[in-house]
Structures are given as structure tokens and as C-alpha cells.
N, C-alpha and C positions, 0 to 999 in steps of 0.2 A: 634140878634147875627148876626155878620158879617159871610161871606162864609168860610174865613180861619178858624174861630173858631168853626163853625158848623161842618166843615170836621174833626177838631180835636177831638171835643166832641163825635161825634156820629160815627166815622170811625175809625181814628187812635188810640184813646185810648181804645175802645174795642178790636181792633185786637191785640193790644200789650198785653193785659191781656190774650187774647186766646192763643198768642203765648208763654206766660208763663206757661199756662196749657199744651200745647202740649209738651213743654220741659219736664215737669214733667212726662207726659205718656212716653216719650222716656227714662226718667231715670229709670222708674219702668220697662220698657220692657228690659233693660239692667242690670237689678238687681243691682242697684246703693249700696244697702245696704250690698251686699256681695262682691263688687269689691272696688271702690273708697271710699265709705262710708262717715264718717263724715268730713273728710278733703274736699271733694268736695261739700258736702251739706253746709258746713261753708262759702265757696266762694259763693254759690247761696244766701246765707242769706246777704252776703256783697253786691251783686250786688242789691238784692231787697232793701237794706238799701239805697243805693246810687240813685236808681230810686225813692224810696219814698221821699228823701230829695229834688229832682227836682220837684216831683208833689207839694209838700208842698210849695216850693218857688213860683210856679206858682200861687198857691191859695191865697197866702198872700202878695204878692208883685206885683207892677204894672210892666208891660213889658217895660223895659228901656235897655239901653246898659249895665248898671251893670248885670241885671237879665240875660239877654242873654248870657254875659261873663261867669257868674257862670254855667248857663245850660251846656255850652260848656265844662267847666272844669270837670263838673260831668259826661258828655258823655265820656270824654277821660278817666275818672277813671273808669268808667263801661267797656270801651274797654279794658284797661289795665287789670282789674281783669278778664274779659273774656278769655283774651290771656293766662293769669296765669292758669287759669282753664283747657283750652285746652291743654296747655303744659304739665302739671302736671298729668292730668287724662285720655288722650287719649290712653296711654299705659295700663292703669288700666282696662278699660271697652272698649267695641265696641261703638264708636261714629260714627253712619253711615250717610250715605248720607241725609235721612230724618232728622235726628236731625241737621245736619249741615244748612240745610235749614231754620229750625226753628230759629237756632242761627242767621241767616242772617237777619230774620224778628225782631228779638229781638234787633239787634243792629242798624237797619236803621230806625224803626219806632220812636225811640226817636229823631234822627235826622230830620225826616219829622216833628215831632210835634215842635222843636224849629224852624225850617223853617216857619212853618204856624204861630206861635207866632210872629215872626219877620215881617212877611208880614201883620199881622193884624195891628201891632203897627207902621208901617213903616211911614205912613203919619205925625204922630206927634213924631216920635223918634228923640231924642237929642244923636247924636253919641257921645258927649263928657260928657254926664250924666251918671257916673259910680257909683251913689249912688243907694241904695235900698230905694224905696218909698212904704210904706204899702198901700195896697188896701184900698179903700174907704168902700167897704163892700165885703162880700163872694158872690160866686155864690148861686143861689136859693137852698135851703135846700134839696128839692126833687131830684135834680141833684147830689147834695153831698151825699146824701143817697144811690142813686142808683150806683154811682161810688164807694163808699166805699164797698157795697155789692159785686160788680164786683171784686174788688181786693181781698176780703175776700174769696170768693168762688173760684176764679181761680188762685191765686197766694199765699196767706197767708196760708190757710188751707193745699193746696197741700204741700207746703214747710214743714208745720208742720209735716204732715204725714211722708214726706220723713225722716225728723229728727228723729222722733220715731222709724220708721223702722231700721235707721242706728244704733240707741242706742241699739234697741234690737238684732240686728244681733252681734253687738260688745259684747254685755253681754253673748249672746249664745256661741260666739267664745272663750271669756275669760273662761267661765265654762268649755268648752270643752278642752282647753288646760290645765287647772287646774287638770281636771279629769286625763288626760293623764301623766302629771307630777306626780301626786299621785300615779298612777298605776307604775310608773317606780322606785319611792322611795320605795313603799311597795308592792311588787309583791304578788299576791296571794298564797296561800299555795296549794301545790300539793294535789290532792285528795288522801285520805289514802285508800290504796287497801287492802283487806282482805288477810291475809297470807293464802297460801295453806297449809293444813296440810300434815305432812310427811308421806311417805309411811310407812305402818307398816312393821316392821322387819319380814322375813319369819320365820315361825316356823320350 
């Protein structure tokens, strides 16, 4: 394995997954389920989908101008979604300095990965070849299994927990609102007070 790919596989990719997990920790700390809720969680899933598409392209296609161009487009789509996320949700919950630093890592590490791929393919790269060429073979199965477990443990399961938490908070909020509305429509009866017997008439 070439030095650029070694750096990508054993440093950049694990750090990217760890940044995703750190982002989830920040979301829990700021109670995303009770603030921005499912709206922000949906944007997180969208960014994960864009990132996953880029990973799949790298696994199944040779690195050429076409692949690098698609990866750059996905990077821009990820950035646009991240900007949408911040613009829409910074007013709903506290996105502090620590989370902003995590976001910086999440945004820059994919760009570093693209640069390392380009560096690895540079000697034989054909700039005018924009077609996608399937790889002759996939990476070794042990590496694929380890990478899959890393993504599952640090990205997908935390995102799923966030979704479940947001759904639970929304259901609780809906039940609470319905109970309040019912209480306004059908107010409780006033408690019946026993009548005080009249004073007997003087004899």
C-alpha cells in the first residue's frame, strides 16, 4: 500500500469516524431531542448519506478524473448541507466552540482524503478521462469488515439513537399538548363541598 493510501486508511478515515462520534456527543450534551429535534437529525442523516456515497465510489471505482470530480461534487453537497444545518439550528440549540471545532474536522478530513487519493493516482492519472472505471477487485475483506464496524459503531448507531431519542421526545411533547388541550375543552368538575347545616331556630 502506498504512503498516501496508508495515511488515508489508518489515520484520516478513523479520525473522520471519531469526529462523527464526537459530534453526536455534542448533540446529546445540548439535548438535541428537546431543541432542534428531528429536523436537524434528518440533515445529519443526509450528510451521512452523502459521505457514504463517496466511500462507496472509492471502494468500487478506480481513482481517475471522473471519480475525483464526483467526490468534489459530493464534498460541496456535504458543505451545503452543513451550512443549511448551522443556519437553521444554531438558534434552536447551543452550538458551542467545541462542536464548531468538531465540525471543522468533519469538513476538512474528507477534503484531505480526496487529496490523498489524487496524490496516490497522480503518476498514472489521465486528466481528460472523466469516465468511471470499476475496480478490478475490492480491498481485503478484513479491512472492509473493520471499516464497516467502525462506521457502524461510531456513526450509524449513534445517529440511530439520536433519531429514536428525537422521536420519543416528539411523542411525549404531542401527548402533553393533547392532554393540555383536552383539559381546556373538558375542565374538571369543582369538588362538591358539604352543605353546612342551618342554625336551629331559637326556642
